[in-house]
Structures are given as C-alpha cells and as structure tokens.
N, C-alpha and C positions, 0 to 999 in steps of 0.2 A: 740673917733676918729671921727672927723667931716665927713670924706669921707668914712665911713664904708659901705662896700657892705653887710657885714653880722655882726650882733650884737647879741650876746648871753648874757643874763643877769640872773644871779642867777638860772640857769637851774637845775632842779632836775628830776630824773627819777628813778622809782622803778619797780622791777619785783615782783608783788604781794606785800608782806609786807617787802621785802628786798630793802633797798635803794641801788642804783647803781651809780648814779651821785649826787654829793653834791654841790649845789650852784656854778655851773660852769659859769664863765663869760669870754668872749673872743670877741674881735672885730677884724674884718679882713677888710683891706682896699681894695678898688677897684683895681683889677689887681694883688693882692698879692697872693703868693703861700705859704700856711701855712701847715706844717706837724703836725699831731697829733701822737706823739711818746710815746711808753711805752711798758712794758711787757704784756704778755697775761693776760687778766682779769682786766686790769687797767681801762677800760671803754671807750677807744678811739673809737671802732666800734659802741658802743651804742650811743656815742655823735654824730657820723656821721649819724647814722640812725634816731636819734631824729631830727637833722637838716633837713634831707630829708623827714621826716614825716612818716617813717615806724615804729617808736617807739613812743608811746604816752608820753607826758610830764606831770609830776606830779605838777610842779610849775616852775615859771620863764617865760622868754620871748625870742622868736626868731624873729628877724626882718631882712628883706632883703631890702636894700636901703630905710630904714625907714618904710617899710610896715610890719605890724605884721602878721606873718604867723605861729604863735605858734600852732594853731589848724587847719590850712589849710590842705586839703588832698595833697598827694605827687604831683599830676599832676597840682596843682595850685600854686606851689612854685617857678617856674622858674628855676628849677635845673635839672641836668642830672647826673646820677651816673654810674660809671664803677665798676662792681663787681669783686671780687676775682676770681670767676668762669667764667667770661666774659659774661655768660648768653646769648650766641648767639643761634639763631634758626638753628638747624642742618639740617633742610630740605630746608633752603633758601640759595640762592647765597650770595656772598659778597655784591653785590649791593642791594639786597633785604633787607639784614640785616641793611645796612647803611640807607636805606630810610624808614625803618619801622616806626620810630617815626614821620616822616613827613606824612606818609600815615595815621596814626591815627589822625593827625591834619587836615586831608582832604585837603592837599596841592595838587595842580594840578600836573598831571603826568609829564608834561614837566618841571615844576619847580623842582620836585623831582629828575628827571634825571639830570638836570643841577647841583643841589646841590650835588648829589652823585658823579658826575664827578669831582667837585671841591675837595670833601673830598678824593677821590681816589688819585688825584694828590698831595694833601697836605701831605698824609701819604705814598707816594711813592708806591702805590698799583695799579698803572695803569696796565691793562691787567689781573687783578684778579677779575674784577667785576662780570663776569659770572661763576666764579669758586665757587663750593659749599664750605662753610666754613670748612667742615670736611676734606677738602683736603689742608688746609692751615697749616703752621707751628705754633708753639705756639706764636712766636713773631708776626706773621702776624695776628693771631686771636686777640691778644691783641690790635693791631692797629685798627682792625675792631670794637672792642668794644669801643675803644676811639673815633673812627670816628662816630659811631652811636650816641654817647653822644654829640659830637660837631655839628652834622648835624642840631640839633634843635636850635642852637644858645642860649644855656642856660645863665642865669645870673651867676650861680655858677656851677662849675664842681666839683663833689665829686668823689674821688678815694678811693676805699676800698681795699687796698693791691693788686692792679692789677698786680703787677710784681712777686708775690710770687710763681706762677706756672712755671716761666721761669727758665732755667738753668743760672748759674752765668754769663757766657759770654754774653748771650742775654740780661739778666736783666740789666747789666751795660750799654749796648748799648742803650736799649730802654729808660732807665730813663733819659739819656741825651737828647734823642729825645723828650720825653714828656716835659721836662723843656724848651727846645728851642721853641717847639710849643706853650706852654703856654705863654712864654714871647712874642712871635711874635703876638699872638692873643690878649694878654692883658686880658685874662679871669681869674676871681677870682677862685682860686682852693684850696680845702681842701683835704689833702692826708693823709690817715691812713696807718701807717707802724710800725712794731716793729724793723725794720732795721735802726740802728743808722747812718750808712754810707749813706744809701739811703736818709734819712731825711736831712743830712748835705749837700749832693750834690744838692738836688732838691729844698729845701725850702728857702724862704726869711726869714721866722721866724719858730721857732719850739715851740710847746706847749707840754711839757712833762707831762704825766698824771701818777698819782700814787693813786691806790685805790679809783678811782672815783673823784679825785680832781686834779686840775692843780697845779703841783709842781713848774714849772717855765716856763716862756715864754720869748723868746729872739731870736736874730739872732743866726745862727750856731756858730759864734765866741763867743758870749756871754755865751751860755749854755755850750760850750766846755771848755772855758778858765776860766769862773767865775761861776761855779755851786753854787747854793744858799743853798744846803742841802747835807748831806751825800748820800741820795738816788740818787740825780741827778749826783753827782760826780761819784758814782759807775756805774750808768747806762750809763753814757757818756764815760766809758772806764777806769776810774781811780779805778780799782778794787783792787789794793793793799792797805791795811789798816794797819796803824802803830800807836801804842799807845806811846805817849810821855808826858813829863812834861815841862810846860812852865812857865816863869816868865816875867812880863812886864819890859821893859827897855825904855829909852828915844828913841822915834821914832820907837818902835817895840817891839819884845819880844825875849827872849833867850830860846832856847831849851836846857835843861839841859843834861849833859852827862849821859849815862846809861850804863848798862852792855854790850850793843851791838851797841852803837852809840856814836859819838863824839858830843860835844856841838857846837852850831852854833847860830848866830844872824839872826833873820827874820825881815827885815825892813817892816814897814807899817802895821803890825798886832799887836794888843794889846790884848792878851789873857793871862789868868793865870790858873794854875792848870793842871789837866789832859786834854790833847787834843788828837784828832785823826787826823792824816794826811793821805790823800788819794793821790796816784800817779799812773801814767800809766807805763806800762812795757817799753814802748819806750822812756820814759823820763829819765829813770835811765841809769847810766853809770857804767860798771864794771871796776875795777882797783885794784891796790894794797890795802891791808887792812889798811895800815897806811897812805894812800895818802889823808890827810885832806886838805880842802880848805875853805876859808872864805865864799864863796858863795854857798857852798854845804853841805848838811847833809850827813855825812858818816856813813853807817851801815857796820858792820863786819859780814861776813857769809861764807857759804860753798856751792858750787854747788852740788846739789843732783840729778838733772835730766837735760837732754838736748834734744831738738828736733829741726828739721829744717823745718819750714813751708814754706820756699822759700824766698831767698834774705837776710835772717838773721837767726841767731840762737836764740831760746827761751830757757832760763834757769830758772829752779826752784832753788832758792837760800834760804837755811835755815839760818835764823837769830834768834838765841835763840829758842824759842818755835814756832816761826812763819815761814812762807814760802812765798817768794815773787817771782813773775814772772818778769824777766828782759830780754830785747832783746839786742843783740849785734851782730855785723857783723863778729866777730872773732869766730873761733872754739876753745873752751876751754875744758879741761878735766873735767869730773865729779869727784868730790872730792877735787878740788882746793879750797883753802882759798882765798876769794876775798873781796874787798870792793865794796859796792854799793854807788855810788855818786849820790845824788839827788839834782839838782839845786833847790834853794829855791823858784824860780819863778814857778816851776812845781808842788809845793806841795799845796794841798787844805786843809786848816785847819778848824776844827770844834770842838767846845766844846764836851767833852764826853757826856754831858747831851743831845746833839742833836742826838746822835747815838742810 
C-alpha cells in the first residue's frame, strides 16, 4: 500500500515462551479507520499494544509513514491511545485532563488553553472545562479521553475498546460521533473491539483475528457477505451450521436431497462431497414444509422454542438431530411443523475438511 500510514510486516509477539501473535502483516492507509475484531484471547489487544510500544516485539517490523518504530519507546511513535478504562486523572478538571499531554510537551500555557478550548468545542463539552471529571457521565468521560488523545495531534489514534463501559444507548450514540469526528479530521485510526456491529458501523476495513493470526481483512460488506473460512462466517453472525452432500454440475453444484432437506442447484459454486453450509437466522424464511422453490434450500423441521427480542420473533427449529435459530415477524406456535427456506445467495459453503 503506497500511502500506508502504518505498515506491519511479519509481526510476532510472545509472552515468555508462549507465542501470541504469528507473523501478522497489515497495512493501513492514511486517514483510514481499521477495526481489529475477534473473540477474547485472539490477540487483537496485544497487536494494538505492540503497535503502541507497550508490548515488546519478538520479530517483524512496524513502520509509521515509512519510519521504522519497531523498537521505539511509546512517546516517540507519534501515536495517542484511548484506553478501555479512559485512564483520566480523577483529581483534575476536564480542561486539565485535556491539556495534560500538551503540558508534558512543554507547550506554552496560552497555546494549551487555546487548544483545550478547540477540543471542548469539537466534542460539545463547552461549559464543562472546570468541572472535575468525576462529576461527568460515562459518555462525557469517554469524550474527554478521546479529546486528550486528539489534543496532541497524533499521526495515529489507537482505540482499545473505549465504548465497552458505556450502556447500549450511549454506546450507539458515541460510536457514530467518533466515526464522524475521525472522518472530519482525517486521522488514521485503529480500533480494537469484540463487537461485530460496532466494527461494521465504524470501520472502513475490518481485520478479523483468530488465535493470533489474521483470518480475513476486508470492507464490512466483504467480510459479512463473503467470509473466507468457517470461523469468519460463524463470527460474523452465520452461526447456523448445516451438513450437506454436494455434486458438481455445469455452472455450479447440486445439493442432494436428504432426510430433512430438498435438493437444490447452487450456481457459481463447484464443490463435491460433504460440505458445510453456514447461514444467519435473519436470512432464513419460515413457511410450509412442502413449499420448495428453485432458488431456496428447503429444510423440514419443527418449532421447539420461541422468544421475542423486540421487533421480531426468534425461533429454535429442530431439523433432524440439529437445531437452528430462525427469525420471523409472525407469531407461530411452538410445536408447529415448518419449512425453513434458505435463499441460496445467503448460504456460505465450505468443504467439511475446512471445519
């Protein structure tokens, strides 16, 4: 990537004798917002801390705008970090927290006051400058932590799950604010999160990590609609897993009829033998057990559980020895025999050897 603001090449990190990151390579363009997404323990926070200089690197290279900073101390990397805990000084006012990094850089008091005023206005915190941070709400504290990072005009902004301490309503509001501010300032940003929706909403690209390796990198649309592995498909919400038999045909493959499914042609895919199909609960459609269609894989099952998470019903449907989650706007009785219609475009197929 010619205009890379951050370039990570074959990065390895170990905790003692235990390898944690395995040859991680990732380039981030100037002004890009990249989310590091994955389950707990996948290495995403370790990667962020290696980039920031708080975790030593065993092998590989980290460069910022072409400058090798692999072994540089944190304060020489041109970065600023917003932590999960915010890490604000509780004995300081909002303005003092915002200006703390500038004070450490021996900036003149008048210039600090001017910059703090700009940040307060940018974050809609006018009137809160003299208030102690312990008197602020969670959302306001998060803004102060972000403002303190932005005040020093970093080359890279690093976000370590900064929204995890906020309640759902405030979290949704603040993540849109952060994305809008990042786009306005054009600052290169790396954001660690385990929240799939948060990554989808905020990031230009998503790097999904699995066991210390990058499983897939792509736009939100790419990793959601075209997962490259069973792990990515499942992590991106396609948690229903279905075992099938496939035979190649001209221009695609044929899913053979089974004890609980009808046969169907899948265009564009050429696989043979045992395959696994992954699908999302919202992609399925409930209907009559005999309502086969040429563009849908039909499963036959029985509703065994129902819940109402809000706006739709979520059903557990038993199909043979398996059970699948399916969403539907209609209220249906538990015990009903139903068909699960799966649009072929919503199915993610992998060889059983990959699972």
